[in-house]
C-alpha positions as CSV (number, residue, x, y, z in Angstrom):
1,X,10.9,15.9,26.8
2,X,9.2,13.8,24.1
3,X,7.1,11.8,26.6
4,X,3.8,13.0,25.2
5,X,4.5,12.9,21.4
6,X,1.3,14.4,20.0
7,X,-0.9,16.5,22.1
8,X,-4.2,18.0,20.8
9,X,-2.7,21.5,20.3
10,X,-0.1,19.9,18.0
11,X,-2.8,18.7,15.7
12,X,-4.5,22.1,15.8
13,X,-1.2,23.8,14.7
14,X,-0.8,21.3,11.9
15,X,-4.4,21.9,10.7
16,X,-3.9,25.7,10.7
17,X,-0.6,25.3,8.7
18,X,-2.5,23.2,6.2
19,X,-5.2,25.8,5.8
20,X,-2.7,28.6,5.4
21,X,-0.5,26.7,2.9
22,X,-3.2,25.1,0.7
23,X,-6.2,27.5,1.3
24,X,-9.7,26.5,2.0
25,X,-10.6,26.0,-1.6
26,X,-8.0,23.3,-2.3
27,X,-8.5,21.3,0.9
28,X,-11.7,19.5,-0.3
29,X,-10.0,18.5,-3.6
30,X,-6.9,17.4,-1.8
31,X,-8.9,15.3,0.7
32,X,-10.9,13.8,-2.2
33,X,-7.8,12.8,-4.0
34,X,-6.2,11.4,-0.9
35,X,-9.3,9.3,-0.2
36,X,-9.3,8.0,-3.8
37,X,-5.7,7.1,-3.5
38,X,-6.3,5.3,-0.3
39,X,-9.2,3.3,-1.8
40,X,-7.0,2.3,-4.8
41,X,-4.2,1.3,-2.4
42,X,-6.5,-0.9,-0.3
43,X,-8.0,-2.6,-3.4
44,X,-4.5,-3.3,-4.8
45,X,-3.3,-4.7,-1.4
46,X,-6.4,-6.9,-1.2
47,X,-5.8,-8.2,-4.7
48,X,-2.2,-9.0,-3.9
49,X,-3.3,-10.8,-0.8
50,X,-5.8,-12.9,-2.7
51,X,-3.2,-13.7,-5.4
52,X,-0.8,-14.9,-2.7
53,X,-3.3,-17.2,-1.2
54,X,-4.2,-18.7,-4.6
55,X,-0.6,-19.4,-5.6
56,X,0.7,-22.9,-5.1
57,X,2.7,-23.2,-1.9
58,X,4.9,-26.1,-3.0
59,X,8.2,-25.1,-4.6
60,X,9.5,-27.0,-7.7
61,X,12.4,-29.2,-7.0
62,X,15.4,-28.9,-9.3
63,X,15.1,-32.5,-10.4
64,X,11.5,-31.8,-11.7
65,X,12.5,-28.5,-13.3
66,X,15.0,-30.1,-15.8
67,X,13.9,-30.8,-19.3
68,X,13.2,-34.4,-20.2
69,X,16.0,-36.2,-22.0
70,X,15.3,-37.6,-25.4
71,X,17.0,-40.9,-26.3
72,X,17.3,-42.0,-29.9
73,X,17.3,-45.7,-30.6
């Protein structure tokens, strides 16, 4: 029954529904906004990836994380 998930005529029906719902005037604006959002998402994902590689990999041990003790003589 669902052996062939998406066939070409499915995509044609989806395209026709989009044109009917949004109209031919709004589709270019919608596509432009979607493209801009995708570019922003890609740049943010790339920035997060470079931040992760620049971060130190060694965790701080609990003994090193404690404050130094001050002794008074």
